[in-house]
N, C-alpha and C positions, 0 to 999 in steps of 0.2 A: 744498438739503441736502448735495449732493455737494461743492459748493464749500466749504461750511463744514467738512465732514469732512476735506477735503484740507488746508485751512488748519490745522485742529487737529493733524493728523498732522505737518505741517510745523513747527508751533510746538513740539510735543513733541520733535522731533528736535534742537532746539537744546540742550536740557539732558539730564538723566538720563531713563532710560526710564520711571521711575515718576513723573515730574513731571506734576502736574495741569495742566489747561488754564489755570486761573487763575494758577498759579505760572509757567507758560511765558510767558503774556502779561506778567506782572510783570517777568520777567527781560528780555524784549525791551524793555520800556519803560525799565527801569533802564539797559540798555546804550545805548539811544537817547539818553536824557537825558545820560549821561556823554559820549557822542560829540558831541552837540549843543553842550554847554557848552564842550568843548575847541575845536571848530571856530569857534564864535561868538567866543570870546576871540581866536583867531588872526585872524579876519577884521576884528574891530573894531580890533585893533592895527595892521592895515594901512590903516585909515581907511575901511572899508566900513560902510554903513548900509542899512537897508531903506527902501523907498519909503514916503512918507507914507500913512498909513491901512492899511498892511500889518500882519500879525501880527509880533510881536517876532522877531528873528533866531533866538533860541533855540527858539521854538515852531515856526518853519518847518523848522529843522533836525531837531527832535525828530520832527515829522510824517514827514519824509523818511526818517530812519533807522529808525523803527519799521517802515516798509514794506520797506526794504532788507534788514532782518534776517529777514523772513518767507520761509519755504520751503514748497514743496508736498510731496506725498507722496513724490516722487522725489528730494527734496533740492535741487531747482532753485529759483532765485529766482522769486518770484511777480511781482516788478516788475523792470523794467530801468531803468537810469538813464543819463543822458548829460549832460555838462557843456558849457556854452558860454560864451565870453568875447568881448567886443567893446568897442572904443573908438570913440566918435563925438562929434560936436559937441553933440548933445542926448541926454538920457537915453532918449527914445523911440526914436531911431534906433539907439542902442547896444543897447537891449533887443531890438529886432527882429533885428538882426544876430547877437546872442548866441543867440537862439532858433534861428535858421537854422543856426548853427554846431553847436548841440546836436543838431539833427535830423540833420545830416550824420554826427555822431558816432554817433547811434543807428542810422542806416542802415548804418554800417560794421559795427556789432555784428551786425545782422540779416543782412548780406551774408555774414559769416563762418558763421553758422548754416546759411543756405540753400546756400551754396557746398559745404559739407561734405555736405549731404544729396544734392545733385545729383551731385557727383563720386562718391559712394558708389554711386549708382544708374545711372550711365552704362552699365555693362556689362549690368545687369539689363534696361535699356530696349532693348537690342539695336540701338543706333544704327549706321548705316553711317558710313563715314569722313567724308563730307560733313556729315552731321547732327551728328556728334560735334564736328567743327571749328566748326560754327555755334554750338553750345552753349558751347564753350570761349571763342569770341570774345565771346559774350554775357556770360559771367561776368566779363570784364575791365571791363565797364561796368555791372554789375548794381547797384552802389551808387546810380547815378543813377536807375535805374528804381525801386529800393526807396524812395528818399527821397520819391518822389511818392505813396507809399502812406500816408505819415505825415500825418495831418490836423492840424488846429489843436490844439496842446497847451499848456495853461496851466502855466507853471513851478511846481514845488512849492517852489522856493527861488529867491529873486531879491534880489540886493543891488547896490549901486552906490557909487561914490566919485567925487568931483570931483578932477580932476587939476590940477597947477599950470599947465598950458597951456590951461586952461579947458575941455578936453574932459571927457567923462564915460566912465568904465569901468563895464561891467555884467557881472556873473556870474550865470548861471542854471543850474538843474538841472532837467531834465525827468524825470518819473517816470511810466512807463506800464506797463500790464498786459502781461507778457511773452507770455502766451497770445494776447491780442487783437492786439497789434501784429505778432506773428509770423504770425498767420493772415492779416492784411491784406497783409503783405509777400509771403507765398506766393501769394495771389491775383493780385497785381500781376505777379509774376514769371511765373506760369503763363500769364497773358494774353500776355505778351511772347513766351514760348516757343511758344505756339500760333501766333503770327504767323510765327515763324521756321521752325517745323516744320509747315507747313500740311498739314492732313488727317491728322495723326499724333497725334490726341488721346490715344490709348492710350499712346503712348510718353511724352507729357508727364505723364500720370498716374503712370507708373512713375518718371519722373525726379524729380518733386516731389509726392508724395502730400500731401493736406491734413491727414491724420491722422498 
């Protein structure tokens, strides 16, 4: 019920204060349809198509944009998205590479969120010079740690095109729950910090609280 309530509040924030839930949902859908048609037209003009057996391009884009327009009670996106592109000799290889590129993109977004939290809490955690230096050093490579927290993600949108040189280009978009993926990333980062600040669990808790 709490999730549903937050979603409703987020939906209502998109339009006027007096907008009903049904009207808010309809407005989101109309915006998504408009954006989907615009993007599908552009991609098709570039020679892209969906993989056989997939939903039509417009439907994939509509599904994606409906979720991208959704906000929670604080006005933050309920979903995070990340794009990936790759070229390879086969569609399967290009798709795998595109998904990995998108996951790196997503890890970069999460790194920005987590870095801001840690940097804001360094003083509060009362780290000594050596500990602070270790944390700062860790932050330079945090993206590599965070990407390991992102599990298997099925693209919400996937298109491909055959290139003149016989290679295949694939574009994908990953769509993940902001709350869930951020929680997983925090857990992974906290574990790494525990290893660096051995025996200082209380300081790690202050540096990166899960809530």
